[in-house]
C-alpha positions as CSV (number, residue, x, y, z in Angstrom):
1,M,-54.8,-5.8,-15.5
2,S,-55.8,-9.6,-15.0
3,Q,-52.5,-10.7,-13.9
4,H,-52.9,-8.2,-10.9
5,R,-56.2,-9.7,-9.7
6,Q,-56.2,-11.4,-6.3
7,D,-56.1,-15.3,-6.5
8,H,-58.5,-16.3,-3.8
9,A,-57.8,-20.0,-4.6
10,A,-54.5,-19.5,-2.8
11,D,-56.4,-18.0,0.4
12,T,-57.5,-21.5,1.5
13,G,-56.2,-24.9,2.3
14,C,-57.5,-28.5,3.0
15,G,-58.1,-29.2,-0.5
16,C,-61.1,-26.4,-0.6
17,D,-60.5,-25.4,-4.1
18,G,-58.9,-28.7,-5.6
19,G,-62.2,-30.4,-5.8
20,E,-63.8,-32.7,-3.3
21,D,-61.1,-35.6,-3.5
22,A,-58.3,-32.9,-3.0
23,A,-55.8,-33.5,-0.3
24,P,-55.2,-30.9,2.3
25,A,-52.6,-28.7,1.1
26,P,-49.6,-27.9,3.7
27,P,-48.9,-24.3,4.7
28,V,-45.9,-22.6,3.1
29,R,-44.4,-19.6,4.8
30,N,-41.3,-17.7,4.0
31,R,-37.8,-18.7,5.8
32,F,-35.6,-15.1,6.5
33,H,-31.7,-15.3,6.2
34,P,-29.7,-12.0,5.9
35,G,-29.6,-10.6,2.4
36,K,-32.9,-12.3,1.2
37,L,-34.6,-10.8,-1.8
38,M,-38.4,-10.2,-0.8
39,D,-39.9,-9.6,-4.2
40,V,-43.8,-9.8,-5.2
41,R,-43.8,-13.6,-5.0
42,H,-42.3,-13.7,-1.5
43,W,-44.5,-10.8,-0.2
44,Q,-47.7,-12.6,-1.7
45,L,-46.4,-16.1,0.2
46,E,-46.2,-14.0,3.3
47,Q,-49.5,-12.5,3.1
48,T,-51.2,-16.1,1.9
49,Y,-49.5,-18.0,4.7
50,H,-51.4,-16.1,7.5
51,R,-54.9,-15.4,5.7
52,S,-55.0,-19.0,4.4
53,T,-54.2,-20.5,8.1
54,S,-57.1,-18.1,9.5
55,A,-59.5,-18.8,6.9
56,T,-58.7,-22.7,7.3
57,L,-59.6,-22.1,11.1
58,A,-62.5,-20.1,10.6
59,R,-64.0,-22.7,7.9
60,L,-63.4,-26.0,9.8
61,G,-63.8,-24.5,13.4
62,P,-66.7,-22.0,13.8
63,G,-68.0,-22.7,10.3
64,P,-69.4,-20.3,8.0
65,G,-72.5,-18.0,8.8
66,V,-73.4,-14.7,10.3
67,L,-71.5,-13.4,13.0
68,C,-73.4,-10.5,14.1
69,G,-76.1,-8.2,12.6
70,L,-77.3,-8.5,8.7
71,D,-81.0,-8.5,9.8
72,V,-83.0,-8.4,6.7
73,E,-85.9,-6.3,7.0
74,A,-89.3,-6.2,4.6
75,D,-90.0,-2.7,3.4
76,T,-93.6,-1.4,2.5
77,D,-93.0,-1.1,-1.2
78,G,-92.0,-4.8,-1.5
79,G,-88.3,-4.3,-1.4
80,L,-85.7,-5.4,1.2
81,T,-83.1,-4.0,3.4
82,V,-79.9,-5.7,4.8
83,R,-78.5,-4.0,8.0
84,P,-74.7,-4.1,8.6
85,G,-72.8,-6.7,10.0
86,V,-70.1,-9.2,9.5
87,A,-70.3,-12.9,8.1
88,V,-67.6,-15.6,7.0
89,D,-68.2,-17.4,3.7
90,G,-67.5,-20.9,2.8
91,H,-64.1,-20.1,2.5
92,G,-63.4,-19.0,5.8
93,R,-63.3,-15.4,4.7
94,L,-64.5,-12.3,6.6
95,I,-67.3,-10.3,4.8
96,V,-68.0,-6.9,6.2
97,V,-71.0,-4.6,5.5
98,D,-70.6,-1.3,6.8
99,R,-73.7,0.2,5.8
100,P,-77.4,-0.6,4.9
101,V,-78.1,-2.0,1.5
102,R,-81.5,-1.7,-0.1
103,V,-82.7,-4.5,-2.8
104,D,-85.2,-2.8,-4.7
105,E,-86.5,-6.0,-6.7
106,P,-85.9,-9.3,-4.4
107,S,-88.0,-11.4,-7.0
108,Q,-85.4,-10.7,-9.8
109,P,-82.4,-12.8,-9.6
110,T,-78.9,-11.6,-10.4
111,D,-75.7,-12.9,-11.5
112,C,-72.1,-12.4,-9.8
113,A,-71.8,-8.8,-10.6
114,G,-75.3,-7.8,-9.3
115,E,-76.8,-7.6,-12.8
116,P,-80.2,-9.4,-13.5
117,E,-80.1,-12.7,-14.7
118,G,-83.3,-14.5,-15.8
119,D,-86.9,-13.8,-15.3
120,P,-88.4,-12.6,-12.1
121,V,-89.6,-15.1,-9.9
122,H,-93.1,-15.0,-9.3
123,D,-94.2,-18.5,-7.9
124,G,-91.3,-20.1,-6.0
125,T,-88.4,-19.0,-3.7
126,V,-85.5,-17.1,-4.1
127,A,-82.7,-16.5,-1.5
128,I,-80.8,-13.3,-0.4
129,V,-77.1,-14.4,-0.4
130,L,-73.9,-12.2,0.8
131,C,-70.8,-12.8,-1.3
132,R,-67.2,-11.5,-0.9
133,H,-66.2,-9.1,-3.6
134,E,-62.6,-7.9,-4.0
135,C,-61.5,-4.7,-6.0
136,G,-58.3,-2.8,-6.5
137,T,-57.7,0.7,-5.6
138,E,-55.0,3.3,-5.0
139,F,-53.7,2.7,-9.0
140,V,-49.5,3.5,-9.4
141,R,-47.5,3.3,-12.2
142,S,-45.2,0.1,-12.3
143,P,-42.7,-0.8,-14.8
144,V,-43.2,-3.8,-16.9
145,V,-40.4,-5.7,-18.3
146,D,-41.2,-8.3,-21.1
147,C,-40.0,-7.7,-24.7
148,E,-39.8,-4.0,-24.1
149,V,-40.2,-1.8,-21.0
150,R,-43.1,0.0,-20.4
151,E,-45.5,1.0,-17.5
152,E,-49.0,0.0,-16.4
153,C,-51.5,1.4,-13.8
154,V,-51.8,-1.3,-11.0
155,P,-53.7,-1.2,-7.9
156,S,-51.6,-0.8,-4.8
157,L,-54.6,-1.9,-2.3
158,T,-57.5,-4.3,-2.2
159,L,-60.7,-3.6,-1.1
160,E,-62.4,-6.7,0.7
161,R,-66.0,-5.5,0.0
162,F,-69.3,-7.5,-0.6
163,L,-72.1,-8.1,-2.9
164,I,-75.5,-8.6,-2.1
165,R,-77.1,-11.4,-4.6
166,V,-80.5,-12.9,-5.3
167,T,-80.4,-16.6,-6.5
168,A,-83.6,-18.8,-7.7
169,G,-84.3,-22.0,-6.0
170,E,-84.6,-22.9,-2.3
171,P,-81.4,-23.3,-0.4
172,E,-80.6,-26.4,2.1
173,P,-81.9,-25.7,5.4
174,V,-79.3,-25.3,8.3
175,G,-78.7,-27.9,11.0
176,L,-79.0,-31.7,11.1
177,T,-81.8,-33.4,9.4
178,E,-84.5,-35.0,11.4
179,E,-83.0,-38.6,10.3
180,Q,-79.6,-37.4,11.5
181,C,-80.9,-36.6,14.9
182,A,-82.8,-39.7,15.3
183,A,-79.6,-41.7,14.3
184,I,-77.5,-39.9,17.1
185,F,-80.4,-40.0,19.9
186,P,-82.5,-43.2,19.3
187,D,-85.6,-43.4,21.0
188,R,-84.4,-46.8,22.6
189,H,-83.9,-46.8,26.6
190,G,-80.9,-49.0,28.1
191,E,-79.5,-49.6,25.0
192,D,-75.5,-49.6,25.2
193,F,-73.9,-47.6,22.3
194,D,-71.0,-44.9,22.2
195,R,-72.6,-41.5,21.4
196,R,-69.5,-40.1,20.0
197,E,-69.1,-43.0,17.3
198,R,-72.8,-42.3,16.3
199,V,-72.0,-38.8,16.0
200,A,-68.7,-39.5,13.7
201,D,-70.9,-41.9,11.7
202,T,-74.0,-39.5,11.2
203,V,-72.5,-35.9,10.8
204,E,-70.3,-35.2,7.8
205,H,-67.1,-33.3,8.4
206,E,-65.4,-32.9,5.2
207,C,-62.2,-31.0,4.2
208,D,-64.0,-29.1,1.2
209,C,-65.5,-25.6,1.4
210,A,-69.0,-24.4,1.6
211,D,-70.7,-22.2,-0.7
212,D,-68.8,-19.1,-1.6
213,C,-72.1,-16.8,-0.3
214,V,-73.8,-16.8,2.8
215,V,-77.5,-17.2,2.7
216,L,-79.2,-14.1,4.6
217,A,-82.9,-14.9,3.9
218,T,-85.2,-16.6,1.5
219,I,-88.4,-15.1,0.2
220,T,-91.2,-17.4,-1.0
221,Y,-93.6,-15.9,-3.8
222,A,-96.9,-17.5,-4.6
223,P,-99.9,-16.0,-6.6
224,E,-102.6,-13.8,-4.7
225,R,-100.3,-14.2,-1.4
226,E,-98.1,-11.8,0.5
227,P,-94.4,-12.6,0.1
228,D,-93.0,-15.1,2.8
229,L,-89.7,-13.7,4.4
230,D,-87.8,-16.4,6.3
231,T,-84.7,-15.4,8.3
232,V,-84.2,-18.6,9.9
233,T,-84.3,-21.8,8.1
234,A,-81.6,-21.5,5.8
235,R,-79.5,-18.6,7.5
236,P,-76.2,-20.0,8.9
237,V,-75.5,-18.2,12.3
238,V,-72.1,-18.8,14.2
239,Y,-72.6,-18.1,18.0
240,S,-69.6,-17.1,20.1
241,N,-68.4,-19.3,22.7
242,R,-70.0,-16.7,25.5
243,V,-73.5,-17.5,23.9
244,L,-73.0,-20.9,23.7
245,F,-72.0,-21.1,27.5
246,D,-74.9,-19.3,28.3
247,L,-77.3,-21.7,26.2
248,L,-75.4,-24.9,27.9
249,M,-76.1,-23.2,31.5
250,C,-79.7,-23.0,30.4
251,L,-79.9,-26.5,29.1
252,A,-78.4,-27.5,32.8
253,E,-81.0,-25.7,34.6
254,R,-83.8,-27.2,32.6
255,V,-82.1,-30.8,33.1
256,D,-82.0,-29.9,36.9
257,A,-85.4,-29.0,37.1
258,C,-86.7,-31.9,35.2
259,C,-84.4,-34.8,36.1
260,T,-83.3,-34.2,39.8
261,G,-86.4,-34.6,41.7
262,R,-86.9,-30.8,42.1
263,T,-90.3,-29.6,43.0
264,R,-92.0,-28.2,40.0
265,P,-92.9,-24.6,39.6
266,P,-96.4,-23.4,40.0
267,R,-98.5,-23.6,37.2
268,I,-101.9,-22.3,35.8
269,T,-104.6,-24.9,36.1
270,G,-107.8,-22.9,35.1
271,L,-108.8,-19.7,33.5
272,W,-112.2,-17.9,33.0
273,P,-113.3,-16.3,30.7
274,Q,-112.7,-19.7,29.0
275,V,-110.4,-19.2,26.2
276,G,-109.9,-20.5,22.6
277,T,-112.2,-23.5,21.6
278,D,-113.2,-24.2,24.7
279,A,-115.1,-20.9,24.9
280,T,-118.9,-20.5,23.9
281,P,-121.1,-17.6,23.2
282,A,-122.4,-17.8,26.5
283,T,-119.0,-17.1,28.0
284,W,-118.2,-13.9,25.9
285,R,-121.8,-12.4,27.5
286,A,-121.1,-13.9,30.8
287,F,-117.9,-12.2,31.1
288,V,-119.3,-8.9,30.0
289,A,-122.1,-9.0,32.4
290,E,-119.9,-10.0,35.4
291,K,-116.5,-8.4,34.6
292,R,-114.5,-11.1,36.6
293,L,-111.5,-13.1,36.0
294,E,-110.7,-16.2,37.7
295,I,-107.6,-17.9,37.8
296,A,-106.4,-21.2,39.5
297,F,-102.9,-22.6,40.5
298,D,-101.7,-26.0,41.3
299,R,-99.5,-24.8,44.5
300,Q,-100.2,-21.9,46.7
301,L,-98.5,-18.4,46.1
302,A,-97.3,-15.6,47.9
303,D,-100.4,-13.3,48.8
304,A,-98.6,-10.0,47.6
305,A,-98.3,-10.4,44.1
306,F,-102.1,-11.1,44.1
307,D,-102.7,-7.4,45.5
308,A,-100.5,-6.0,42.7
309,P,-101.5,-7.7,39.5
310,D,-100.4,-5.3,36.8
311,P,-96.8,-6.3,36.6
312,W,-97.4,-9.9,35.9
313,V,-101.4,-10.5,34.8
314,G,-103.3,-8.1,32.2
315,V,-106.6,-8.3,30.1
316,W,-107.1,-6.2,27.1
317,Q,-110.0,-5.0,24.9
318,L,-109.7,-5.4,21.3
319,D,-111.9,-4.3,18.1
320,H,-111.6,-2.5,15.1
321,T,-111.8,0.7,16.8
322,G,-108.4,-0.2,18.6
323,V,-106.9,-1.7,21.7
324,Q,-107.3,-0.7,25.7
325,R,-105.6,-2.2,28.5
326,L,-108.4,-3.0,31.5
327,K,-107.9,-2.3,35.0
328,L,-107.8,-5.2,37.4
329,T,-108.9,-5.0,41.0
330,R,-108.9,-8.0,43.3
331,A,-111.8,-9.6,44.2
332,G,-113.1,-11.7,46.8
333,G,-116.2,-14.5,46.9
334,A,-116.4,-17.7,45.8
335,F,-114.9,-19.1,42.7
336,T,-117.7,-20.0,40.4
337,H,-116.0,-20.8,37.0
338,V,-112.7,-22.2,37.9
339,S,-111.7,-25.4,40.1
340,V,-109.1,-24.8,42.5
341,P,-106.8,-27.9,43.1
342,A,-106.7,-29.5,46.3
343,D,-103.1,-28.1,47.2
344,G,-103.5,-25.0,45.0
345,E,-105.4,-21.8,45.1
346,G,-106.9,-19.4,43.1
347,V,-107.2,-15.5,42.7
348,A,-110.4,-13.4,41.2
349,Y,-110.3,-9.9,39.9
350,T,-113.1,-7.4,39.0
351,V,-112.1,-6.2,35.3
352,G,-112.8,-2.7,34.5
353,L,-115.0,-3.2,31.4
354,K,-117.5,-1.0,30.3
355,S,-120.6,-2.9,28.6
356,E,-122.1,0.0,27.1
357,G,-121.1,0.7,23.4
358,L,-119.3,-2.8,23.2
359,L,-118.6,-4.0,19.7
360,T,-120.0,-7.3,19.0
361,Q,-116.7,-8.3,17.5
362,T,-114.6,-7.5,20.5
363,V,-111.9,-10.1,21.5
364,F,-110.6,-10.3,24.9
365,V,-106.9,-11.1,25.5
366,V,-105.9,-12.4,29.0
367,A,-102.0,-12.6,29.3
368,S,-99.5,-13.2,32.0
369,R,-95.7,-12.5,31.8
370,V,-93.7,-13.4,34.8
371,P,-89.8,-12.9,34.9
372,G,-87.8,-15.8,36.2
373,A,-87.3,-14.6,39.4
374,G,-91.1,-13.8,39.7
375,P,-93.5,-12.3,40.9
376,P,-95.7,-14.3,41.7
377,R,-93.7,-16.8,43.6
378,A,-94.7,-20.2,45.5
379,Q,-95.5,-19.7,49.2
380,D,-93.3,-22.5,49.9
381,P,-89.7,-22.4,51.0
382,D,-88.2,-22.8,47.7
383,G,-89.9,-19.9,46.3
384,L,-90.2,-21.1,42.7
385,A,-91.7,-18.5,40.2
386,L,-94.7,-19.0,38.4
387,D,-94.6,-20.8,35.3
388,P,-97.1,-19.4,32.8
389,D,-96.0,-20.9,29.6
390,L,-99.1,-21.3,27.1
391,V,-99.2,-20.0,23.3
392,G,-102.8,-19.2,22.6
393,T,-102.8,-16.2,20.4
394,G,-101.4,-15.4,17.2
395,L,-99.9,-12.1,18.5
396,T,-96.4,-11.5,17.8
397,A,-93.4,-10.8,20.5
398,A,-93.7,-7.1,19.4
399,D,-97.4,-7.2,19.3
400,R,-97.4,-8.3,23.0
401,D,-94.7,-5.8,24.1
402,T,-96.9,-3.0,22.7
403,L,-99.7,-4.6,24.9
404,W,-97.8,-4.8,28.1
405,A,-96.5,-1.3,27.3
406,M,-100.1,0.0,27.9
407,A,-101.2,1.4,31.3
408,P,-104.3,-0.2,32.7
409,G,-107.3,2.0,32.3
410,A,-105.6,4.6,29.9
411,P,-107.8,5.6,26.7
412,K,-108.1,3.2,24.1
413,D,-105.2,3.4,21.4
414,T,-106.6,3.8,18.0
415,A,-103.2,3.1,16.2
416,L,-103.7,-0.9,17.2
417,A,-106.9,-1.5,15.5
418,D,-105.2,-4.4,13.2
419,L,-104.3,-6.4,16.3
420,V,-107.7,-7.8,16.6
421,E,-107.2,-9.6,13.3
422,R,-104.1,-11.2,14.4
423,A,-105.0,-12.2,18.1
424,P,-107.3,-15.6,17.5
425,L,-105.5,-18.7,17.0
426,A,-107.0,-21.8,15.6
427,A,-106.1,-24.2,18.5
428,V,-105.3,-23.3,21.8
429,P,-103.5,-25.7,24.0
430,P,-105.4,-26.9,27.1
431,F,-104.4,-26.2,30.4
432,P,-102.1,-26.5,32.9
433,S,-99.6,-23.9,31.6
434,G,-95.9,-24.3,31.9
435,N,-93.0,-25.9,30.5
436,G,-91.2,-27.0,33.4
437,T,-89.1,-23.9,34.2
438,Q,-89.6,-20.6,36.0
439,G,-91.0,-17.8,34.4
440,G,-92.7,-17.6,31.1
441,E,-95.4,-16.1,29.2
442,L,-99.2,-16.8,28.6
443,H,-101.4,-15.2,25.9
444,V,-104.8,-16.5,25.3
445,F,-107.8,-14.9,23.7
446,A,-111.7,-15.1,24.1
447,P,-113.5,-15.1,21.2
448,P,-116.7,-12.7,20.5
449,P,-119.9,-14.8,19.7
450,P,-120.4,-16.0,16.3
451,P,-122.0,-14.1,13.6
452,T,-125.3,-15.9,13.9
453,E,-125.6,-14.9,17.5
454,Q,-123.7,-11.7,17.7
455,V,-125.8,-9.1,16.1
456,E,-127.9,-7.8,18.7
457,N,-128.2,-4.1,17.8
458,G,-128.3,-2.0,15.0
459,P,-125.3,-1.1,13.0
460,R,-122.8,0.9,14.6
461,L,-121.1,4.1,13.6
462,L,-117.3,3.5,13.9
463,R,-115.4,6.5,11.9
464,V,-116.3,9.3,9.6
465,W,-113.9,10.9,7.2
466,P,-112.7,13.6,7.3
467,E,-112.2,13.5,10.7
468,G,-114.1,15.8,12.9
469,G,-112.3,18.6,14.3
470,S,-109.6,18.3,11.6
471,R,-108.2,20.7,9.3
472,L,-107.2,19.3,5.8
473,K,-104.0,21.1,4.3
474,A,-102.2,21.1,1.4
475,A,-99.1,20.2,3.1
476,G,-98.1,18.5,6.2
477,R,-99.6,15.6,8.1
478,L,-102.9,15.7,6.6
479,Q,-101.8,16.3,2.9
480,H,-102.9,12.9,1.9
481,D,-106.3,13.6,3.0
482,W,-106.3,16.9,1.3
483,N,-105.6,15.6,-1.9
484,R,-108.3,13.1,-1.6
485,F,-110.9,15.7,-0.8
486,D,-109.5,18.3,-3.3
487,R,-109.9,15.8,-6.1
488,T,-113.0,14.2,-5.3
489,P,-115.0,16.0,-2.5
490,H,-116.8,13.4,-0.6
491,V,-117.4,11.9,3.0
492,E,-117.0,8.3,4.2
493,L,-118.9,6.5,7.1
494,T,-117.3,3.2,8.5
495,V,-120.1,0.9,10.1
496,D,-119.4,-2.5,11.8
497,R,-121.8,-4.1,9.3
498,A,-123.9,-3.5,6.1
499,L,-126.5,-0.8,5.8
500,A,-129.6,-1.6,3.8
501,D,-129.5,-0.6,-0.1
502,A,-132.5,1.6,0.2
503,A,-130.9,4.1,3.0
504,L,-127.5,4.2,0.7
505,A,-129.7,4.9,-2.6
506,E,-131.7,8.0,-1.0
507,P,-129.1,9.2,2.0
508,D,-130.9,12.7,2.1
509,G,-133.4,11.6,4.7
510,W,-130.8,10.9,7.2
511,L,-127.3,12.3,5.9
512,R,-126.4,15.6,4.8
513,L,-123.2,17.9,4.3
514,F,-123.4,21.9,4.7
515,Q,-120.9,24.2,3.7
516,A,-120.5,27.4,5.7
517,I,-121.4,30.5,4.3
518,R,-118.6,33.2,5.8
519,D,-119.0,36.8,6.3
520,G,-115.5,37.9,7.6
521,D,-114.7,35.9,10.6
522,R,-118.5,35.1,11.0
523,L,-120.9,32.2,9.6
524,A,-123.7,33.9,8.1
525,G,-125.3,30.9,7.1
526,F,-124.9,27.3,5.8
527,R,-125.5,26.0,2.1
528,R,-126.6,22.6,1.5
529,L,-124.8,20.0,-0.6
530,D,-126.0,17.5,-2.7
531,L,-124.7,14.1,-1.5
532,G,-124.7,10.9,-4.1
533,P,-125.8,7.6,-3.1
534,G,-123.5,5.3,-1.0
535,A,-120.7,3.4,-2.7
536,R,-118.8,0.8,-1.0
537,G,-115.0,1.5,-0.3
538,E,-112.2,0.0,1.0
539,S,-112.8,-1.3,4.6
540,P,-110.4,-2.5,7.5
541,G,-111.0,-5.6,9.0
542,G,-114.7,-6.8,9.1
543,S,-116.1,-3.0,9.2
544,V,-117.9,-1.6,6.1
545,T,-117.2,2.1,4.5
546,Y,-119.5,4.0,2.3
547,V,-118.4,6.8,0.4
548,F,-121.0,9.7,-0.8
549,G,-119.5,12.0,-3.1
550,A,-120.6,15.7,-2.5
551,D,-121.4,18.2,-5.3
552,G,-121.4,21.9,-5.1
553,V,-118.2,22.2,-2.9
554,R,-116.4,25.7,-3.1
555,L,-113.0,25.4,-1.8
556,A,-111.3,28.6,-0.6
557,V,-108.9,30.4,-2.7
558,F,-105.2,31.1,-1.6
559,G,-105.0,33.7,1.1
560,A,-108.6,33.2,2.2
561,A,-110.2,31.7,5.2
562,P,-110.5,27.7,5.2
563,A,-113.7,26.3,3.9
564,L,-115.7,25.1,7.0
565,F,-118.1,21.8,6.6
566,L,-121.1,20.7,9.1
567,L,-121.9,17.1,8.7
568,Q,-125.3,15.9,10.3
569,V,-126.1,12.3,10.8
570,R,-130.1,11.8,12.0
571,S,-130.7,8.2,12.4
572,S,-134.6,7.7,13.4
573,A,-136.9,4.7,12.5
574,A,-139.1,7.7,11.8
575,S,-136.8,8.7,8.2
576,P,-138.5,8.5,5.2
577,V,-135.8,5.8,4.4
578,P,-134.0,5.0,7.6
579,P,-130.4,3.8,7.6
580,V,-131.1,0.3,8.9
581,G,-129.1,-2.8,9.0
582,A,-129.0,-4.9,5.9
583,D,-129.5,-8.0,7.9
584,E,-131.6,-8.9,10.7
585,P,-132.5,-7.1,13.1
586,A,-133.0,-4.3,10.8
587,L,-132.3,-1.7,13.5
588,P,-131.5,2.0,12.8
589,L,-127.8,2.6,12.5
590,D,-126.6,3.5,16.1
591,A,-124.7,7.2,15.7
592,D,-124.0,9.3,18.8
593,F,-121.4,12.3,18.7
594,L,-122.0,15.8,19.7
595,G,-118.8,17.4,17.7
596,T,-120.0,21.2,17.7
597,A,-121.3,23.8,20.2
598,A,-124.3,24.6,18.2
599,D,-127.5,23.9,20.0
600,N,-130.1,21.4,18.9
601,H,-132.4,24.4,17.3
602,T,-129.6,25.6,15.3
603,L,-128.5,22.5,14.0
604,F,-132.2,21.6,13.0
605,S,-132.7,24.8,11.4
606,I,-129.7,24.3,9.2
607,W,-131.0,20.6,8.7
608,S,-134.3,22.1,7.2
609,G,-133.0,24.3,4.7
610,Q,-132.3,27.9,6.5
611,Q,-129.6,29.2,4.7
612,V,-129.1,32.5,6.6
613,L,-128.5,32.4,10.5
614,S,-130.1,34.8,12.6
615,P,-127.8,36.1,14.5
616,P,-124.7,35.0,12.5
617,L,-122.4,32.8,14.4
618,S,-118.8,33.6,15.0
619,A,-116.3,30.6,13.6
620,S,-115.0,30.1,17.0
621,A,-118.4,29.9,18.5
622,L,-119.4,26.7,16.5
623,G,-116.5,24.9,18.0
624,S,-115.3,21.4,17.0
625,R,-114.6,18.1,18.5
626,S,-112.1,15.7,17.1
627,T,-113.9,12.3,16.4
628,V,-110.3,10.6,16.4
629,G,-110.2,7.8,19.1
630,V,-113.7,8.6,20.0
631,E,-116.5,6.0,20.0
632,L,-119.2,7.2,17.8
633,F,-122.2,5.1,19.5
634,D,-123.6,4.6,22.8
635,G,-125.1,1.2,22.3
636,V,-128.9,2.3,21.6
637,P,-130.1,2.1,17.9
638,G,-130.6,5.3,16.3
639,G,-128.9,8.8,17.2
640,F,-127.7,12.2,16.3
641,V,-124.1,13.0,15.2
642,H,-123.0,16.5,14.3
643,L,-119.3,17.4,13.5
644,A,-117.4,19.9,11.7
645,F,-114.1,19.9,9.8
646,E,-112.3,22.5,7.8
647,V,-110.4,22.5,4.1
648,A,-107.6,25.2,4.1
649,P,-106.6,26.5,0.5
650,Q,-103.8,25.4,-1.5
C-alpha cells in the first residue's frame, strides 16, 4: 500500500523539503490538447499544482499558526482539552480540528502515531502540538499490472485529518527577540537611517519550511507546584487582515493622543482608602469606621456620572465566607483623605458597609471600569472619557467580570470565597492612573491589618457541616455529603483562627450532638451522641476546620423517615472548658445562629440530658433554617448556635 500514500513533499515548493540550500522549485501544470491522455500521474500533477501554489502562498505570506479556535483548556483531573479550530502548518497546509480532543496525560511525550515515547515529564516543559495527518478511505479494487495481472485494494479518497502530539522540551517563543527589536528600533534620536534596510538585515525571511506541527500550548511541571499552562508564549497566531487593520487604527489613535498635542484624558490622582503597600493598619480600621470612599481627579468631570456611580465605580468586600458588592451613595463634606488638584475635582461616597461581624481578614477591592466613550467624561468641550487604567490586584479578567456582574447591596455570594486569596498583589503602582487613552480599568485592594494587630475578638464560627437545614441523600446534589456522613458520622466546625487544645480535647462542655427519637411523625425526644476530640481537618484559605467524630448514630433504614439530628454550640467563659482561642486574646468562640424553632427552655432541657419531650414535638414544629451563606457570628465573643439537619435512608 505504500505506493498509494500521498507524497506531501510534492505539496510545497520553494525548497521546502530539499534542505536549507535548496532552490525554489518552479511550478509545473498540465497543458491540455485534444486527445490528451490523463493518467494517474497527470491527475496527481493537476492536484499538486494547485495545492503547492496555495501552500507556498500560505507559508510565505501569512505564515504558519492558528487561524481560529484551538483553545487549550486545563481540566480538573490534570488532563487537557483542545477545542475545535483551524491552523496552517509549517508547509502551508490547512489543518482542521472538527471536534474537541481530550489529552489524558499531557506530561507523557508521544510519537508521530500518538503512542507514548519516553518517560513522563515531571520536572520540565512539554509542548502540545497539532500535526497534519493524512489517511486513505473508501477502498476500491484496482488492477495492478507488473509480471502478472492482479487486483489490490487502494483508497479512492484521502482524509486530511489531524494528530495531537506531546513533545518534550520548551519550543522557541514566537515573535522577534529583544535584540532584533532593539536593532530595528534603536533608542537613538535624530539618527539618520533606513528603517526598511534595518528590517531586511535583522528579520530572516528564508524559503525553507517551518516545523511540520503547530505549537498550541506549553505546560511546565515542577516538583510540589501546580502545572503552568502557557497558551501565549510559543503559540503562533495568524491574524486576519481585518484584525490587523483594527490594531493599526488603535495604534493610530494612541499616536494621536500622545503625539499631536491633544489634551490628556482625565485621570485619577488620589484614592481613599489607601491601597496596596501604602495602606496601614489604621487605614483599614478608619475605612471600616467612616465607611467613606474618596476619589480625586486631575480634571473636572461632568457631574451626572457622580450621581450614578454603579456603572463605573464599585467597592467589594471579600473574605473567606464569600464576596459582596457594597452600595455607594454620594456624600458631601470636606475631603479629609485625598488632595484634589488645583484644576481638578473630587467625589465622595458613603459605603454601605456593616462593621458588625466583619472578619479580621476582610479585603476591600475598589475598582473603576470606564468604556471608551465614558461615563464619566470631562466637563470641557473635548468631553474625553476618564482614563482609570491601573492594575493593583491579582484578580483575573474573569474574576473582575464576576465582581462587576454583582448588584450593589445584594446578599453575599458564598461561591466566590476563594477570590480573597487572589486579590492581594505584592506591589501596587502609584497614582495617577491611566495609559494615555480614554476608558480602561482600575482595580486595587485595601488589605486587612497584619496578623499581629488584627486579632481583636474571639475566634469566629464560619461554617458548620453538615449544613443546617440540609437533608443528606444517597443520590442527587448532596450525595457526596451523604457518603461522608454514612462512612464516618461526624460534624465539622470551621473557625477563623485556632481554638485552644483543651477545648478540643473535651468538647462535651460546649458542643453536643443529639439524634431525634421518632414516634411516627412526632419527635418523642432526643438522645445524646458521644463526640470525640476535635481533630484538625482540611481548611479553606486561612481558616481552621475541626472534625468531631460521633458515636452511637443510627441511620434510618429504607422506607423509614430520615434520621434527624440537632447540634448545639454553647460558647461561654463559664463553661468547664470554654472554647477559647489558642492565641491571645483567649476569648470565647463567637458563635451565634438560631437555626430551629425550639424555645430556649426546650433546647436547654435537651442539652441537660432530658431524653423524653413532654409534650412531644411534631417534626415540622422543630423547624430548620439553612446556614448556607449566613454569618454564624455577631462580633461579640461567646454565643449560642442550634441547628438541625437530616440524613435520608439509602
